GUKOLVO-324308 format. One record per residue (C-alpha): x, z, y. Coordinates in Angstrom, 3 decimals, decimal comma, always signed. Each point is the difference from the previous one (the first is absolute). Example, Ala and Ser with C-alpha at 12.3 -4.5 7.8 and 13.67 -1.06 7.14 Angstrom:
2
SITE          x          z          y
SITE    +12,300     +7,800     -4,500
SITE     +1,370     -0,660     +3,440
This chain:
263
SITE          x          z          y
SITE    +63,011   +303,331   +112,277
SITE     -2,285     +1,770     +2,447
SITE     -0,967     -1,743     +3,333
SITE     -1,743     +3,139     +1,163
SITE     +1,648     +2,272     +2,723
SITE     -0,727     +2,924     -2,322
SITE     +2,766     +0,771     -2,487
SITE     +0,027     +0,348     -3,703
SITE     +2,562     -0,554     -2,872
SITE     -0,173     -2,546     -2,736
SITE     +0,588     +0,919     -3,678
SITE     +1,248     -2,110     -2,797
SITE     +1,199     +1,130     -3,319
SITE     +2,686     -2,201     -1,918
SITE     +0,731     +1,451     -3,399
SITE     +1,535     +3,490     +0,719
SITE     +0,319     -0,435     +3,862
SITE     -2,346     +0,415     +2,741
SITE     +0,261     -2,087     +3,202
SITE     -1,501     +1,764     +3,071
SITE     -0,145     -2,128     +3,085
SITE     -0,640     +1,211     +3,717
SITE     -2,672     -2,224     +1,334
SITE     -0,876     +0,194     +3,682
SITE     +1,701     -3,264     +1,027
SITE     -1,794     -0,500     +3,337
SITE     +1,623     +3,271     +1,152
SITE     +3,385     -0,560     -1,577
SITE     -0,915     +2,431     -2,716
SITE     -0,158     +2,928     +2,446
SITE     -1,411     +3,042     -1,818
SITE     -3,638     +0,839     +0,939
SITE     -1,880     +2,748     -1,722
SITE     -1,449     -2,526     -2,534
SITE     +3,277     -1,225     -1,049
SITE     +1,624     +3,401     -0,178
SITE     -2,949     +1,302     -2,232
SITE     +0,105     -3,139     -2,213
SITE     +3,784     +0,210     -0,535
SITE     -0,082     +3,667     -1,162
SITE     -3,060     -0,871     -2,251
SITE     +1,917     -2,853     -1,594
SITE     +2,968     +2,147     -0,732
SITE     -2,359     +2,484     -1,610
SITE     -1,283     -2,780     -2,203
SITE     +3,573     -0,966     -0,849
SITE     +0,866     +3,728     -0,819
SITE     -2,998     +0,401     -2,411
SITE     +0,500     -3,267     -1,836
SITE     +2,261     +0,684     -3,031
SITE     +0,319     -3,749     -0,585
SITE     +1,594     -0,618     +3,353
SITE     +3,669     +1,247     +0,269
SITE     +1,171     -1,266     +3,306
SITE     -1,581     -0,763     +3,476
SITE     +1,194     -2,459     +2,628
SITE     -1,167     +0,304     +3,459
SITE     +0,146     -3,098     +2,094
SITE     -1,823     -1,670     +2,846
SITE     -2,123     -3,079     +0,552
SITE     +0,664     -2,127     +3,126
SITE     +3,084     -0,187     +2,200
SITE     +0,763     +3,696     +0,328
SITE     +0,216     +3,153     -2,186
SITE     -1,555     +2,280     +2,614
SITE     +0,068     +0,521     +3,682
SITE     -0,404     +3,692     -0,686
SITE     -2,755     +2,216     +0,676
SITE     -2,906     -1,215     +2,103
SITE     -0,277     +3,164     +2,133
SITE     -3,193     -1,080     +1,744
SITE     -1,742     +0,161     -3,552
SITE     +1,863     +2,906     -1,648
SITE     +1,106     +2,149     +2,936
SITE     -3,072     +2,388     -0,225
SITE     +0,517     +0,110     -3,737
SITE     +3,457     +1,297     +0,326
SITE     -0,753     +2,396     +2,869
SITE     -2,465     +1,807     -2,276
SITE     +2,069     -0,502     -3,218
SITE     -0,576     -2,825     -2,418
SITE     -2,187     +1,121     -2,930
SITE     +0,995     -2,398     -2,765
SITE     -2,996     -1,471     -2,092
SITE     -0,788     +1,331     -3,412
SITE     +2,316     -1,569     -2,819
SITE     +2,650     -0,992     +2,573
SITE     +3,795     +0,192     -0,288
SITE     +2,124     +0,823     +3,017
SITE     +2,903     -2,280     -0,234
SITE     +1,750     +1,588     +3,077
SITE     -0,349     +3,533     -1,383
SITE     -0,695     +1,318     +3,533
SITE     -3,848     +0,032     -0,022
SITE     -0,750     +2,657     -2,506
SITE     -1,007     -2,377     -2,882
SITE     +1,252     -0,330     -3,605
SITE     +3,277     -2,010     -0,480
SITE     +0,794     -3,032     -2,231
SITE     +1,579     +0,774     -3,319
SITE     +0,730     -3,688     -0,550
SITE     +2,298     -2,409     +1,618
SITE     -0,774     -1,682     +3,368
SITE     +1,692     -3,049     +1,294
SITE     -0,510     -1,251     +3,640
SITE     +0,821     -3,603     +1,070
SITE     -0,240     -0,659     +3,756
SITE     +0,328     -2,912     +2,389
SITE     -0,723     -0,747     +3,667
SITE     -0,784     +3,144     +2,036
SITE     +0,478     +3,265     -1,834
SITE     -0,652     +2,717     +2,346
SITE     -0,448     +3,797     +0,012
SITE     -2,170     +0,987     -2,909
SITE     +1,269     -3,117     -1,902
SITE     +3,509     +1,357     +0,142
SITE     -1,263     +3,385     -1,024
SITE     -1,717     -1,633     -3,037
SITE     +3,317     -1,479     -1,007
SITE     +1,818     +3,271     +0,370
SITE     -2,498     +1,608     -2,259
SITE     +0,391     -2,874     -2,610
SITE     +2,393     -0,401     -2,816
SITE     +1,412     -3,486     +0,584
SITE     -0,336     -2,098     +3,116
SITE     +0,608     -3,721     +0,726
SITE     -0,356     -1,982     +3,126
SITE     +0,041     -3,628     +1,285
SITE     +2,853     -0,908     +2,309
SITE     -2,479     -0,488     +2,829
SITE     -1,176     +3,684     -0,140
SITE     +0,003     +1,859     +3,321
SITE     -0,122     +3,845     -0,305
SITE     -0,820     +2,709     +2,619
SITE     -0,766     +3,691     -0,064
SITE     -1,470     -0,087     +3,467
SITE     -2,269     +3,013     +0,247
SITE     +2,074     +1,770     +2,648
SITE     -0,668     -3,080     +2,177
SITE     -3,646     +0,759     -0,248
SITE     +0,311     +3,785     +0,773
SITE     -0,215     +1,174     -3,558
SITE     +2,477     +0,328     -2,820
SITE     +0,186     -1,210     -3,776
SITE     -2,360     +2,214     -1,927
SITE     -0,212     -1,843     -3,460
SITE     +3,547     +0,840     -1,119
SITE     +2,698     -1,777     +2,015
SITE     +1,445     +3,254     +1,342
SITE     +0,033     +1,355     -3,552
SITE     +1,615     -2,894     -1,823
SITE     +1,870     -2,618     +2,232
SITE     +3,030     +2,331     +0,628
SITE     +0,125     +0,723     -3,899
SITE     +0,191     -3,756     -0,549
SITE     +2,164     -1,170     +3,024
SITE     +1,798     +3,036     +1,215
SITE     -0,751     +2,141     +3,094
SITE     +1,423     -2,129     +2,711
SITE     -1,265     -3,327     -1,356
SITE     -3,515     +1,515     -0,343
SITE     -0,002     +1,480     +3,517
SITE     +1,230     -3,302     +1,500
SITE     -3,371     -1,493     -0,890
SITE     -2,336     +2,918     -0,009
SITE     +1,075     +1,380     +3,547
SITE     -0,225     -3,586     +1,618
SITE     -2,825     -1,751     -1,780
SITE     +2,152     -3,129     +0,123
SITE     -0,602     -2,927     -2,219
SITE     +2,538     -0,893     -2,756
SITE     +0,273     -2,825     -2,454
SITE     +0,240     -0,445     -3,693
SITE     +3,726     +0,133     -0,295
SITE     +0,061     +3,436     +1,729
SITE     -2,758     +1,137     -2,284
SITE     +2,295     -0,940     -2,845
SITE     +2,938     +1,795     +1,646
SITE     -2,058     +3,088     +0,325
SITE     -1,112     -0,013     -3,518
SITE     -3,674     -0,460     +0,864
SITE     -0,165     -3,140     -2,125
SITE     +1,862     -0,973     -3,173
SITE     -0,145     -3,741     +0,309
SITE     -0,492     -2,492     +2,847
SITE     -1,366     -3,278     -0,998
SITE     -1,212     -3,302     +1,431
SITE     -3,678     +0,210     +0,738
SITE     -0,891     -2,446     -2,720
SITE     +1,890     +2,117     -2,554
SITE     -1,390     +3,380     +0,886
SITE     -3,228     +0,178     -2,076
SITE     +1,523     -1,725     -3,121
SITE     +2,887     +2,487     +0,105
SITE     -2,172     +2,890     +0,712
SITE     -2,417     -0,877     -2,841
SITE     +3,010     -0,522     -2,309
SITE     +1,359     +3,385     +0,835
SITE     -3,446     +1,707     -0,469
SITE     -0,205     -1,665     -3,382
SITE     +3,515     +1,251     -1,027
SITE     -1,008     +3,541     +0,812
SITE     -3,262     -0,305     -1,811
SITE     +1,802     -1,140     -3,052
SITE     +1,750     +3,235     -0,403
SITE     -1,190     +3,159     -1,757
SITE     -2,915     +1,376     +2,189
SITE     +0,793     +3,604     -1,056
SITE     +3,610     -0,383     +0,696
SITE     -0,792     -1,673     +3,398
SITE     -2,203     +2,822     +1,050
SITE     +2,450     +2,629     -1,126
SITE     +2,801     -1,632     +1,970
SITE     -2,190     -0,191     +3,126
SITE     -1,116     +3,660     -0,372
SITE     +3,477     +1,325     -0,594
SITE     +1,479     -1,787     +3,065
SITE     -2,825     +1,173     +2,188
SITE     +0,222     +3,489     -1,376
SITE     +3,729     +0,004     +1,277
SITE     -1,141     -0,873     +3,502
SITE     -2,866     +2,344     +0,122
SITE     +1,537     +3,036     -1,920
SITE     +3,637     -0,460     -0,179
SITE     +2,548     -1,047     -2,624
SITE     +0,164     +3,145     -1,787
SITE     -3,816     +0,128     -0,728
SITE     +0,044     -3,552     -0,928
SITE     +2,903     +0,319     -2,317
SITE     -1,631     +2,794     -1,919
SITE     -2,962     -2,241     -0,744
SITE     +2,106     -2,944     -1,522
SITE     +0,576     +1,234     -3,467
SITE     -3,735     +1,082     -0,669
SITE     -1,239     -3,397     +1,262
SITE     +2,637     -1,870     -2,053
SITE     -1,053     +1,852     -3,126
SITE     -3,526     -0,877     +0,432
SITE     +0,746     -3,723     +0,626
SITE     +2,267     -0,223     -2,984
SITE     -3,124     +0,850     -2,152
SITE     -2,143     -2,849     +1,350
SITE     -0,839     -3,300     -1,614
SITE     +1,709     -1,790     +2,893
SITE     +3,276     +1,731     -0,662
SITE     -0,259     -1,168     -3,686
SITE     -0,712     -3,538     +1,200
SITE     +2,895     +0,136     +2,396
SITE     +2,292     +0,894     -2,891
SITE     -1,369     -2,778     -2,134
SITE     +0,377     -2,502     +2,812
SITE     +3,707     +1,095     +0,504
SITE     +0,708     -0,493     -3,770
SITE     -1,703     -3,190     -0,205
SITE     +1,423     -1,269     +3,288
SITE     -3,287     -0,902     +1,731
SITE     -2,066     +1,227     +2,903
SITE     -2,105     +3,068     -0,728
SITE     -3,891     -0,398     +0,017
SITE     -1,248     +3,339     +1,349
SITE     -3,461     +1,536     -0,133
SITE     +0,405     +3,024     +2,046
SITE     -0,358     +2,375     -2,994
């Protein structure tokens, strides 16, 4: 854990999962430029590592993130953030490449602004019961620009989204669950064990099938149901010819878990 006021992210690989930890604890994990850059670089490493099948973003210390440290990153965003080479843009709003593999986010303590937007761009979210959320940009004279205006109303419905986007008010874990922002609310001590278990469950599935599932769902959002529907059968035909599909059939016949290789 870093004791420096400069942010970074930790990286740990456990089997087929990668744990990515926000680490600027003296500043409640508020995103400075260094931590922003390190997060997108770590996600690039995850994307390129064929042995890693699911990533879990969490935070060291008492809080997930207090949001953007505008004193540090304000000038960057005024001019337009240029992501470092090899980075992945998890928010999909800064012009970088997107993830093709699953992302789980586990939050606790404060989860403000860009932290919520990271959750909205992730695939599965969990939170501790002590988590406090706020999309407070309008209280600072700006507006959410990392995806909340694009996605929160898709998840929560228009009125529910505008209740929080147009006031910047704080809400709790149970409201986050009601909105659909999180899939599970857990006791603080249960958050990481449950999140790691879930990441391992995802990583145990057939990697090609997981990537195809994500790609199809995202294509529906980006291009509409008709375009995504037209792509279903060609992708299914390709997957049916893979080693993993053959293993899946054997596993079903032998009544055991599949052991997939991503081929």
